[in-house]
PDB file of N, CA, C and O in Angstrom, chain B, residues numbered from 101:
ATOM      1  N   MET B 101     -50.216  -6.550  15.669  1.00  0.00           N
ATOM      2  CA  MET B 101     -50.235  -5.626  16.789  1.00  0.00           C
ATOM      3  C   MET B 101     -50.231  -6.457  18.076  1.00  0.00           C
ATOM      4  O   MET B 101     -51.048  -7.361  18.250  1.00  0.00           O
ATOM      5  N   ASN B 102     -49.304  -6.136  18.962  1.00  0.00           N
ATOM      6  CA  ASN B 102     -49.253  -6.888  20.216  1.00  0.00           C
ATOM      7  C   ASN B 102     -50.216  -6.292  21.244  1.00  0.00           C
ATOM      8  O   ASN B 102     -50.786  -5.220  21.040  1.00  0.00           O
ATOM      9  N   PHE B 103     -50.376  -7.000  22.330  1.00  0.00           N
ATOM     10  CA  PHE B 103     -51.348  -6.620  23.354  1.00  0.00           C
ATOM     11  C   PHE B 103     -51.024  -5.261  23.976  1.00  0.00           C
ATOM     12  O   PHE B 103     -51.923  -4.448  24.190  1.00  0.00           O
ATOM     13  N   ALA B 104     -49.756  -5.013  24.263  1.00  0.00           N
ATOM     14  CA  ALA B 104     -49.368  -3.751  24.893  1.00  0.00           C
ATOM     15  C   ALA B 104     -49.691  -2.572  23.974  1.00  0.00           C
ATOM     16  O   ALA B 104     -50.203  -1.548  24.425  1.00  0.00           O
ATOM     17  N   HIS B 105     -49.392  -2.722  22.697  1.00  0.00           N
ATOM     18  CA  HIS B 105     -49.670  -1.651  21.735  1.00  0.00           C
ATOM     19  C   HIS B 105     -51.176  -1.405  21.651  1.00  0.00           C
ATOM     20  O   HIS B 105     -51.619  -0.257  21.612  1.00  0.00           O
ATOM     21  N   LEU B 106     -51.957  -2.479  21.622  1.00  0.00           N
ATOM     22  CA  LEU B 106     -53.408  -2.370  21.576  1.00  0.00           C
ATOM     23  C   LEU B 106     -53.934  -1.656  22.822  1.00  0.00           C
ATOM     24  O   LEU B 106     -54.821  -0.808  22.729  1.00  0.00           O
ATOM     25  N   LEU B 107     -53.393  -1.998  23.966  1.00  0.00           N
ATOM     26  CA  LEU B 107     -53.813  -1.376  25.224  1.00  0.00           C
ATOM     27  C   LEU B 107     -53.508   0.127  25.232  1.00  0.00           C
ATOM     28  O   LEU B 107     -54.329   0.931  25.673  1.00  0.00           O
ATOM     29  N   VAL B 108     -52.331   0.492  24.743  1.00  0.00           N
ATOM     30  CA  VAL B 108     -51.962   1.910  24.674  1.00  0.00           C
ATOM     31  C   VAL B 108     -52.887   2.651  23.722  1.00  0.00           C
ATOM     32  O   VAL B 108     -53.360   3.741  24.042  1.00  0.00           O
ATOM     33  N   GLU B 109     -53.149   2.078  22.567  1.00  0.00           N
ATOM     34  CA  GLU B 109     -54.032   2.724  21.595  1.00  0.00           C
ATOM     35  C   GLU B 109     -55.445   2.883  22.154  1.00  0.00           C
ATOM     36  O   GLU B 109     -56.069   3.929  21.974  1.00  0.00           O
ATOM     37  N   LEU B 110     -55.947   1.863  22.821  1.00  0.00           N
ATOM     38  CA  LEU B 110     -57.265   1.933  23.426  1.00  0.00           C
ATOM     39  C   LEU B 110     -57.295   3.012  24.506  1.00  0.00           C
ATOM     40  O   LEU B 110     -58.245   3.791  24.578  1.00  0.00           O
ATOM     41  N   GLY B 111     -56.261   3.060  25.345  1.00  0.00           N
ATOM     42  CA  GLY B 111     -56.176   4.085  26.390  1.00  0.00           C
ATOM     43  C   GLY B 111     -56.110   5.482  25.806  1.00  0.00           C
ATOM     44  O   GLY B 111     -56.670   6.424  26.365  1.00  0.00           O
ATOM     45  N   ARG B 112     -55.419   5.614  24.669  1.00  0.00           N
ATOM     46  CA  ARG B 112     -55.315   6.920  24.014  1.00  0.00           C
ATOM     47  C   ARG B 112     -56.688   7.366  23.502  1.00  0.00           C
ATOM     48  O   ARG B 112     -57.076   8.523  23.669  1.00  0.00           O
ATOM     49  N   VAL B 113     -57.418   6.434  22.877  1.00  0.00           N
ATOM     50  CA  VAL B 113     -58.752   6.740  22.355  1.00  0.00           C
ATOM     51  C   VAL B 113     -59.687   7.148  23.489  1.00  0.00           C
ATOM     52  O   VAL B 113     -60.501   8.059  23.337  1.00  0.00           O
ATOM     53  N   LEU B 114     -59.568   6.477  24.607  1.00  0.00           N
ATOM     54  CA  LEU B 114     -60.434   6.774  25.751  1.00  0.00           C
ATOM     55  C   LEU B 114     -59.979   7.986  26.558  1.00  0.00           C
ATOM     56  O   LEU B 114     -60.666   8.410  27.487  1.00  0.00           O
ATOM     57  N   GLY B 115     -58.821   8.543  26.203  1.00  0.00           N
ATOM     58  CA  GLY B 115     -58.343   9.749  26.863  1.00  0.00           C
ATOM     59  C   GLY B 115     -57.498   9.520  28.099  1.00  0.00           C
ATOM     60  O   GLY B 115     -57.200  10.464  28.831  1.00  0.00           O
ATOM     61  N   PHE B 116     -57.104   8.267  28.344  1.00  0.00           N
ATOM     62  CA  PHE B 116     -56.297   7.987  29.535  1.00  0.00           C
ATOM     63  C   PHE B 116     -54.884   8.567  29.433  1.00  0.00           C
ATOM     64  O   PHE B 116     -54.262   8.878  30.449  1.00  0.00           O
ATOM     65  N   PHE B 117     -54.390   8.708  28.222  1.00  0.00           N
ATOM     66  CA  PHE B 117     -53.001   9.141  28.036  1.00  0.00           C
ATOM     67  C   PHE B 117     -52.918  10.539  27.425  1.00  0.00           C
ATOM     68  O   PHE B 117     -51.981  10.842  26.687  1.00  0.00           O
ATOM     69  N   SER B 118     -53.887  11.378  27.728  1.00  0.00           N
ATOM     70  CA  SER B 118     -53.850  12.724  27.170  1.00  0.00           C
ATOM     71  C   SER B 118     -52.613  13.452  27.681  1.00  0.00           C
ATOM     72  O   SER B 118     -52.273  13.379  28.861  1.00  0.00           O
ATOM     73  N   ASN B 119     -51.964  14.138  26.789  1.00  0.00           N
ATOM     74  CA  ASN B 119     -50.758  14.926  27.079  1.00  0.00           C
ATOM     75  C   ASN B 119     -49.564  14.075  27.511  1.00  0.00           C
ATOM     76  O   ASN B 119     -48.577  14.622  28.003  1.00  0.00           O
ATOM     77  N   LEU B 120     -49.626  12.772  27.343  1.00  0.00           N
ATOM     78  CA  LEU B 120     -48.524  11.909  27.752  1.00  0.00           C
ATOM     79  C   LEU B 120     -47.251  12.249  26.995  1.00  0.00           C
ATOM     80  O   LEU B 120     -46.177  12.337  27.588  1.00  0.00           O
ATOM     81  N   GLU B 121     -47.369  12.441  25.678  1.00  0.00           N
ATOM     82  CA  GLU B 121     -46.185  12.749  24.884  1.00  0.00           C
ATOM     83  C   GLU B 121     -45.569  14.073  25.309  1.00  0.00           C
ATOM     84  O   GLU B 121     -44.345  14.190  25.376  1.00  0.00           O
ATOM     85  N   GLU B 122     -46.391  15.065  25.596  1.00  0.00           N
ATOM     86  CA  GLU B 122     -45.874  16.359  26.041  1.00  0.00           C
ATOM     87  C   GLU B 122     -45.171  16.230  27.386  1.00  0.00           C
ATOM     88  O   GLU B 122     -44.117  16.828  27.596  1.00  0.00           O
ATOM     89  N   LYS B 123     -45.748  15.456  28.290  1.00  0.00           N
ATOM     90  CA  LYS B 123     -45.139  15.256  29.611  1.00  0.00           C
ATOM     91  C   LYS B 123     -43.801  14.541  29.483  1.00  0.00           C
ATOM     92  O   LYS B 123     -42.829  14.916  30.139  1.00  0.00           O
ATOM     93  N   LEU B 124     -43.748  13.510  28.635  1.00  0.00           N
ATOM     94  CA  LEU B 124     -42.495  12.782  28.439  1.00  0.00           C
ATOM     95  C   LEU B 124     -41.441  13.678  27.812  1.00  0.00           C
ATOM     96  O   LEU B 124     -40.282  13.654  28.228  1.00  0.00           O
ATOM     97  N   LYS B 125     -41.827  14.469  26.813  1.00  0.00           N
ATOM     98  CA  LYS B 125     -40.876  15.364  26.154  1.00  0.00           C
ATOM     99  C   LYS B 125     -40.334  16.370  27.148  1.00  0.00           C
ATOM    100  O   LYS B 125     -39.133  16.639  27.159  1.00  0.00           O
ATOM    101  N   SER B 126     -41.189  16.929  27.978  1.00  0.00           N
ATOM    102  CA  SER B 126     -40.757  17.898  28.977  1.00  0.00           C
ATOM    103  C   SER B 126     -39.761  17.273  29.945  1.00  0.00           C
ATOM    104  O   SER B 126     -38.750  17.888  30.283  1.00  0.00           O
ATOM    105  N   SER B 127     -40.044  16.056  30.388  1.00  0.00           N
ATOM    106  CA  SER B 127     -39.143  15.366  31.310  1.00  0.00           C
ATOM    107  C   SER B 127     -37.811  15.082  30.644  1.00  0.00           C
ATOM    108  O   SER B 127     -36.757  15.260  31.255  1.00  0.00           O
ATOM    109  N   LEU B 128     -37.849  14.640  29.391  1.00  0.00           N
ATOM    110  CA  LEU B 128     -36.613  14.357  28.669  1.00  0.00           C
ATOM    111  C   LEU B 128     -35.811  15.626  28.443  1.00  0.00           C
ATOM    112  O   LEU B 128     -34.583  15.601  28.526  1.00  0.00           O
ATOM    113  N   ASP B 129     -36.483  16.736  28.159  1.00  0.00           N
ATOM    114  CA  ASP B 129     -35.787  17.999  27.972  1.00  0.00           C
ATOM    115  C   ASP B 129     -35.059  18.402  29.249  1.00  0.00           C
ATOM    116  O   ASP B 129     -33.911  18.843  29.192  1.00  0.00           O
ATOM    117  N   ASP B 130     -35.710  18.257  30.396  1.00  0.00           N
ATOM    118  CA  ASP B 130     -35.087  18.594  31.673  1.00  0.00           C
ATOM    119  C   ASP B 130     -33.865  17.725  31.931  1.00  0.00           C
ATOM    120  O   ASP B 130     -32.822  18.226  32.350  1.00  0.00           O
ATOM    121  N   VAL B 131     -33.990  16.425  31.682  1.00  0.00           N
ATOM    122  CA  VAL B 131     -32.878  15.500  31.894  1.00  0.00           C
ATOM    123  C   VAL B 131     -31.738  15.834  30.938  1.00  0.00           C
ATOM    124  O   VAL B 131     -30.572  15.826  31.335  1.00  0.00           O
ATOM    125  N   SER B 132     -32.065  16.127  29.687  1.00  0.00           N
ATOM    126  CA  SER B 132     -31.040  16.461  28.701  1.00  0.00           C
ATOM    127  C   SER B 132     -30.255  17.699  29.125  1.00  0.00           C
ATOM    128  O   SER B 132     -29.028  17.725  29.029  1.00  0.00           O
ATOM    129  N   GLU B 133     -30.957  18.711  29.586  1.00  0.00           N
ATOM    130  CA  GLU B 133     -30.284  19.929  30.034  1.00  0.00           C
ATOM    131  C   GLU B 133     -29.379  19.648  31.226  1.00  0.00           C
ATOM    132  O   GLU B 133     -28.277  20.189  31.313  1.00  0.00           O
ATOM    133  N   GLU B 134     -29.838  18.812  32.134  1.00  0.00           N
ATOM    134  CA  GLU B 134     -29.024  18.473  33.299  1.00  0.00           C
ATOM    135  C   GLU B 134     -27.783  17.685  32.895  1.00  0.00           C
ATOM    136  O   GLU B 134     -26.711  17.883  33.465  1.00  0.00           O
ATOM    137  N   LEU B 135     -27.921  16.799  31.921  1.00  0.00           N
ATOM    138  CA  LEU B 135     -26.764  16.033  31.457  1.00  0.00           C
ATOM    139  C   LEU B 135     -25.741  16.919  30.760  1.00  0.00           C
ATOM    140  O   LEU B 135     -24.537  16.748  30.956  1.00  0.00           O
ATOM    141  N   VAL B 136     -26.203  17.858  29.954  1.00  0.00           N
ATOM    142  CA  VAL B 136     -25.280  18.791  29.299  1.00  0.00           C
ATOM    143  C   VAL B 136     -24.557  19.600  30.360  1.00  0.00           C
ATOM    144  O   VAL B 136     -23.345  19.795  30.268  1.00  0.00           O
ATOM    145  N   GLN B 137     -25.280  20.073  31.362  1.00  0.00           N
ATOM    146  CA  GLN B 137     -24.639  20.858  32.416  1.00  0.00           C
ATOM    147  C   GLN B 137     -23.631  20.018  33.190  1.00  0.00           C
ATOM    148  O   GLN B 137     -22.576  20.521  33.576  1.00  0.00           O
ATOM    149  N   LEU B 138     -23.940  18.753  33.421  1.00  0.00           N
ATOM    150  CA  LEU B 138     -22.998  17.859  34.090  1.00  0.00           C
ATOM    151  C   LEU B 138     -21.714  17.723  33.284  1.00  0.00           C
ATOM    152  O   LEU B 138     -20.620  17.767  33.846  1.00  0.00           O
ATOM    153  N   LEU B 139     -21.840  17.559  31.975  1.00  0.00           N
ATOM    154  CA  LEU B 139     -20.655  17.463  31.120  1.00  0.00           C
ATOM    155  C   LEU B 139     -19.865  18.769  31.120  1.00  0.00           C
ATOM    156  O   LEU B 139     -18.635  18.752  31.119  1.00  0.00           O
ATOM    157  N   ILE B 140     -20.559  19.884  31.121  1.00  0.00           N
ATOM    158  CA  ILE B 140     -19.868  21.174  31.197  1.00  0.00           C
ATOM    159  C   ILE B 140     -19.096  21.288  32.506  1.00  0.00           C
ATOM    160  O   ILE B 140     -17.955  21.749  32.521  1.00  0.00           O
ATOM    161  N   ASN B 141     -19.721  20.869  33.606  1.00  0.00           N
ATOM    162  CA  ASN B 141     -19.037  20.906  34.905  1.00  0.00           C
ATOM    163  C   ASN B 141     -17.807  20.015  34.908  1.00  0.00           C
ATOM    164  O   ASN B 141     -16.772  20.390  35.460  1.00  0.00           O
ATOM    165  N   CYS B 142     -17.906  18.838  34.298  1.00  0.00           N
ATOM    166  CA  CYS B 142     -16.739  17.945  34.192  1.00  0.00           C
ATOM    167  C   CYS B 142     -15.640  18.613  33.382  1.00  0.00           C
ATOM    168  O   CYS B 142     -14.467  18.553  33.750  1.00  0.00           O
ATOM    169  N   ARG B 143     -16.015  19.248  32.283  1.00  0.00           N
ATOM    170  CA  ARG B 143     -15.038  19.940  31.432  1.00  0.00           C
ATOM    171  C   ARG B 143     -14.334  21.046  32.216  1.00  0.00           C
ATOM    172  O   ARG B 143     -13.123  21.225  32.085  1.00  0.00           O
ATOM    173  N   ILE B 144     -15.083  21.783  33.024  1.00  0.00           N
ATOM    174  CA  ILE B 144     -14.490  22.847  33.845  1.00  0.00           C
ATOM    175  C   ILE B 144     -13.461  22.260  34.803  1.00  0.00           C
ATOM    176  O   ILE B 144     -12.378  22.818  34.977  1.00  0.00           O
ATOM    177  N   GLU B 145     -13.802  21.139  35.419  1.00  0.00           N
ATOM    178  CA  GLU B 145     -12.864  20.492  36.346  1.00  0.00           C
ATOM    179  C   GLU B 145     -11.615  20.000  35.619  1.00  0.00           C
ATOM    180  O   GLU B 145     -10.508  20.127  36.143  1.00  0.00           O
ATOM    181  N   PHE B 146     -11.778  19.441  34.419  1.00  0.00           N
ATOM    182  CA  PHE B 146     -10.619  19.012  33.642  1.00  0.00           C
ATOM    183  C   PHE B 146      -9.728  20.198  33.282  1.00  0.00           C
ATOM    184  O   PHE B 146      -8.503  20.078  33.290  1.00  0.00           O
ATOM    185  N   LYS B 147     -10.333  21.338  32.967  1.00  0.00           N
ATOM    186  CA  LYS B 147      -9.549  22.521  32.640  1.00  0.00           C
ATOM    187  C   LYS B 147      -8.783  23.018  33.861  1.00  0.00           C
ATOM    188  O   LYS B 147      -7.657  23.500  33.733  1.00  0.00           O
ATOM    189  N   LYS B 148      -9.389  22.904  35.049  1.00  0.00           N
ATOM    190  CA  LYS B 148      -8.718  23.346  36.277  1.00  0.00           C
ATOM    191  C   LYS B 148      -7.440  22.571  36.543  1.00  0.00           C
ATOM    192  O   LYS B 148      -6.475  23.114  37.080  1.00  0.00           O
ATOM    193  N   ILE B 149      -7.437  21.284  36.159  1.00  0.00           N
ATOM    194  CA  ILE B 149      -6.245  20.457  36.397  1.00  0.00           C
ATOM    195  C   ILE B 149      -5.399  20.320  35.127  1.00  0.00           C
ATOM    196  O   ILE B 149      -4.531  19.451  35.029  1.00  0.00           O
ATOM    197  N   SER B 150      -5.672  21.193  34.167  1.00  0.00           N
ATOM    198  CA  SER B 150      -4.925  21.252  32.905  1.00  0.00           C
ATOM    199  C   SER B 150      -4.977  19.960  32.103  1.00  0.00           C
ATOM    200  O   SER B 150      -4.020  19.618  31.408  1.00  0.00           O
ATOM    201  N   ASN B 151      -6.083  19.247  32.196  1.00  0.00           N
ATOM    202  CA  ASN B 151      -6.275  18.060  31.372  1.00  0.00           C
ATOM    203  C   ASN B 151      -7.013  18.511  30.110  1.00  0.00           C
ATOM    204  O   ASN B 151      -8.214  18.292  29.955  1.00  0.00           O
ATOM    205  N   TRP B 152      -6.261  19.140  29.222  1.00  0.00           N
ATOM    206  CA  TRP B 152      -6.835  19.741  28.023  1.00  0.00           C
ATOM    207  C   TRP B 152      -7.395  18.693  27.073  1.00  0.00           C
ATOM    208  O   TRP B 152      -8.356  18.956  26.350  1.00  0.00           O
ATOM    209  N   GLU B 153      -6.803  17.515  27.074  1.00  0.00           N
ATOM    210  CA  GLU B 153      -7.283  16.447  26.188  1.00  0.00           C
ATOM    211  C   GLU B 153      -8.730  16.070  26.506  1.00  0.00           C
ATOM    212  O   GLU B 153      -9.558  15.959  25.602  1.00  0.00           O
ATOM    213  N   MET B 154      -9.031  15.876  27.777  1.00  0.00           N
ATOM    214  CA  MET B 154     -10.397  15.508  28.162  1.00  0.00           C
ATOM    215  C   MET B 154     -11.359  16.688  27.999  1.00  0.00           C
ATOM    216  O   MET B 154     -12.501  16.506  27.578  1.00  0.00           O
ATOM    217  N   ALA B 155     -10.899  17.889  28.331  1.00  0.00           N
ATOM    218  CA  ALA B 155     -11.747  19.076  28.167  1.00  0.00           C
ATOM    219  C   ALA B 155     -12.116  19.260  26.696  1.00  0.00           C
ATOM    220  O   ALA B 155     -13.265  19.552  26.365  1.00  0.00           O
ATOM    221  N   ASP B 156     -11.130  19.086  25.824  1.00  0.00           N
ATOM    222  CA  ASP B 156     -11.393  19.202  24.383  1.00  0.00           C
ATOM    223  C   ASP B 156     -12.285  18.077  23.885  1.00  0.00           C
ATOM    224  O   ASP B 156     -13.139  18.293  23.025  1.00  0.00           O
ATOM    225  N   LYS B 157     -12.093  16.878  24.420  1.00  0.00           N
ATOM    226  CA  LYS B 157     -12.920  15.742  23.997  1.00  0.00           C
ATOM    227  C   LYS B 157     -14.386  15.988  24.326  1.00  0.00           C
ATOM    228  O   LYS B 157     -15.259  15.725  23.499  1.00  0.00           O
ATOM    229  N   ILE B 158     -14.660  16.486  25.514  1.00  0.00           N
ATOM    230  CA  ILE B 158     -16.045  16.789  25.891  1.00  0.00           C
ATOM    231  C   ILE B 158     -16.621  17.827  24.935  1.00  0.00           C
ATOM    232  O   ILE B 158     -17.724  17.655  24.416  1.00  0.00           O
ATOM    233  N   ARG B 159     -15.871  18.910  24.702  1.00  0.00           N
ATOM    234  CA  ARG B 159     -16.348  19.959  23.797  1.00  0.00           C
ATOM    235  C   ARG B 159     -16.592  19.401  22.392  1.00  0.00           C
ATOM    236  O   ARG B 159     -17.630  19.673  21.787  1.00  0.00           O
ATOM    237  N   ASN B 160     -15.641  18.625  21.874  1.00  0.00           N
ATOM    238  CA  ASN B 160     -15.754  18.085  20.518  1.00  0.00           C
ATOM    239  C   ASN B 160     -16.881  17.067  20.396  1.00  0.00           C
ATOM    240  O   ASN B 160     -17.600  17.053  19.397  1.00  0.00           O
ATOM    241  N   ASP B 161     -17.038  16.220  21.401  1.00  0.00           N
ATOM    242  CA  ASP B 161     -18.105  15.215  21.363  1.00  0.00           C
ATOM    243  C   ASP B 161     -19.482  15.871  21.444  1.00  0.00           C
ATOM    244  O   ASP B 161     -20.414  15.437  20.767  1.00  0.00           O
ATOM    245  N   LEU B 162     -19.618  16.900  22.256  1.00  0.00           N
ATOM    246  CA  LEU B 162     -20.891  17.618  22.315  1.00  0.00           C
ATOM    247  C   LEU B 162     -21.182  18.292  20.978  1.00  0.00           C
ATOM    248  O   LEU B 162     -22.327  18.328  20.529  1.00  0.00           O
ATOM    249  N   GLN B 163     -20.143  18.824  20.351  1.00  0.00           N
ATOM    250  CA  GLN B 163     -20.348  19.483  19.056  1.00  0.00           C
ATOM    251  C   GLN B 163     -20.807  18.469  18.003  1.00  0.00           C
ATOM    252  O   GLN B 163     -21.603  18.809  17.127  1.00  0.00           O
ATOM    253  N   LYS B 164     -20.318  17.241  18.079  1.00  0.00           N
ATOM    254  CA  LYS B 164     -20.727  16.196  17.135  1.00  0.00           C
ATOM    255  C   LYS B 164     -22.222  15.904  17.205  1.00  0.00           C
ATOM    256  O   LYS B 164     -22.828  15.497  16.214  1.00  0.00           O
ATOM    257  N   ILE B 165     -22.814  16.114  18.379  1.00  0.00           N
ATOM    258  CA  ILE B 165     -24.251  15.855  18.516  1.00  0.00           C
ATOM    259  C   ILE B 165     -25.071  17.144  18.488  1.00  0.00           C
ATOM    260  O   ILE B 165     -26.247  17.152  18.851  1.00  0.00           O
ATOM    261  N   GLY B 166     -24.433  18.235  18.051  1.00  0.00           N
ATOM    262  CA  GLY B 166     -25.175  19.469  17.826  1.00  0.00           C
ATOM    263  C   GLY B 166     -25.238  20.436  18.981  1.00  0.00           C
ATOM    264  O   GLY B 166     -26.128  21.285  19.030  1.00  0.00           O
ATOM    265  N   ILE B 167     -24.301  20.324  19.920  1.00  0.00           N
ATOM    266  CA  ILE B 167     -24.274  21.240  21.064  1.00  0.00           C
ATOM    267  C   ILE B 167     -22.943  21.980  21.045  1.00  0.00           C
ATOM    268  O   ILE B 167     -21.877  21.371  21.131  1.00  0.00           O
ATOM    269  N   GLN B 168     -23.023  23.300  20.930  1.00  0.00           N
ATOM    270  CA  GLN B 168     -21.817  24.116  20.888  1.00  0.00           C
ATOM    271  C   GLN B 168     -21.609  24.788  22.234  1.00  0.00           C
ATOM    272  O   GLN B 168     -22.526  25.393  22.791  1.00  0.00           O
ATOM    273  N   LEU B 169     -20.389  24.673  22.749  1.00  0.00           N
ATOM    274  CA  LEU B 169     -20.031  25.325  24.006  1.00  0.00           C
ATOM    275  C   LEU B 169     -19.334  26.637  23.706  1.00  0.00           C
ATOM    276  O   LEU B 169     -18.552  26.734  22.760  1.00  0.00           O
ATOM    277  N   LYS B 170     -19.619  27.643  24.514  1.00  0.00           N
ATOM    278  CA  LYS B 170     -18.950  28.930  24.403  1.00  0.00           C
ATOM    279  C   LYS B 170     -18.454  29.313  25.786  1.00  0.00           C
ATOM    280  O   LYS B 170     -19.236  29.408  26.732  1.00  0.00           O
ATOM    281  N   ASP B 171     -17.155  29.531  25.898  1.00  0.00           N
ATOM    282  CA  ASP B 171     -16.578  29.977  27.157  1.00  0.00           C
ATOM    283  C   ASP B 171     -16.660  31.499  27.203  1.00  0.00           C
ATOM    284  O   ASP B 171     -16.145  32.188  26.322  1.00  0.00           O
ATOM    285  N   THR B 172     -17.314  32.011  28.240  1.00  0.00           N
ATOM    286  CA  THR B 172     -17.475  33.450  28.406  1.00  0.00           C
ATOM    287  C   THR B 172     -16.877  33.857  29.751  1.00  0.00           C
ATOM    288  O   THR B 172     -16.582  32.994  30.578  1.00  0.00           O
ATOM    289  N   PRO B 173     -16.697  35.139  29.977  1.00  0.00           N
ATOM    290  CA  PRO B 173     -16.198  35.583  31.285  1.00  0.00           C
ATOM    291  C   PRO B 173     -17.115  35.161  32.442  1.00  0.00           C
ATOM    292  O   PRO B 173     -16.667  35.042  33.583  1.00  0.00           O
ATOM    293  N   ASP B 174     -18.405  34.935  32.140  1.00  0.00           N
ATOM    294  CA  ASP B 174     -19.357  34.529  33.173  1.00  0.00           C
ATOM    295  C   ASP B 174     -19.494  33.018  33.291  1.00  0.00           C
ATOM    296  O   ASP B 174     -20.295  32.534  34.091  1.00  0.00           O
ATOM    297  N   GLY B 175     -18.726  32.265  32.507  1.00  0.00           N
ATOM    298  CA  GLY B 175     -18.805  30.815  32.551  1.00  0.00           C
ATOM    299  C   GLY B 175     -19.091  30.241  31.172  1.00  0.00           C
ATOM    300  O   GLY B 175     -19.143  30.964  30.177  1.00  0.00           O
ATOM    301  N   THR B 176     -19.274  28.946  31.134  1.00  0.00           N
ATOM    302  CA  THR B 176     -19.541  28.261  29.880  1.00  0.00           C
ATOM    303  C   THR B 176     -21.042  28.208  29.635  1.00  0.00           C
ATOM    304  O   THR B 176     -21.817  27.847  30.520  1.00  0.00           O
ATOM    305  N   VAL B 177     -21.436  28.572  28.426  1.00  0.00           N
ATOM    306  CA  VAL B 177     -22.827  28.477  28.015  1.00  0.00           C
ATOM    307  C   VAL B 177     -22.881  27.547  26.809  1.00  0.00           C
ATOM    308  O   VAL B 177     -21.870  27.305  26.149  1.00  0.00           O
ATOM    309  N   TRP B 178     -24.071  27.032  26.533  1.00  0.00           N
ATOM    310  CA  TRP B 178     -24.217  26.131  25.390  1.00  0.00           C
ATOM    311  C   TRP B 178     -25.436  26.488  24.594  1.00  0.00           C
ATOM    312  O   TRP B 178     -26.374  27.114  25.088  1.00  0.00           O
ATOM    313  N   GLU B 179     -25.400  26.065  23.315  1.00  0.00           N
ATOM    314  CA  GLU B 179     -26.536  26.265  22.436  1.00  0.00           C
ATOM    315  C   GLU B 179     -26.583  25.124  21.434  1.00  0.00           C
ATOM    316  O   GLU B 179     -25.569  24.498  21.126  1.00  0.00           O
ATOM    317  N   LEU B 180     -27.769  24.874  20.942  1.00  0.00           N
ATOM    318  CA  LEU B 180     -27.944  23.875  19.906  1.00  0.00           C
ATOM    319  C   LEU B 180     -27.554  24.492  18.570  1.00  0.00           C
ATOM    320  O   LEU B 180     -27.914  25.627  18.261  1.00  0.00           O
ATOM    321  N   ILE B 181     -26.815  23.724  17.791  1.00  0.00           N
ATOM    322  CA  ILE B 181     -26.419  24.226  16.460  1.00  0.00           C
ATOM    323  C   ILE B 181     -27.019  23.386  15.376  1.00  0.00           C
ATOM    324  O   ILE B 181     -26.800  23.653  14.195  1.00  0.00           O
TER     325      ILE B 181
END
């Protein structure tokens, strides 16, 4: 066990890092949602200029990691699959 790991474990026992994992997960969830939305926005721009290859690549790559895009009359929405 290295010093950093020991320090974290000691801090956890003493209560210094209470809810740390929940806070990190929440932050990561927010960032993940923003990144998916950024990719959706890029895909929309590619579709506007008829770059179907890139628009399809974004959709297909997101699907590979478990995110399905659905184009609706109100815009593109996504869900985890």
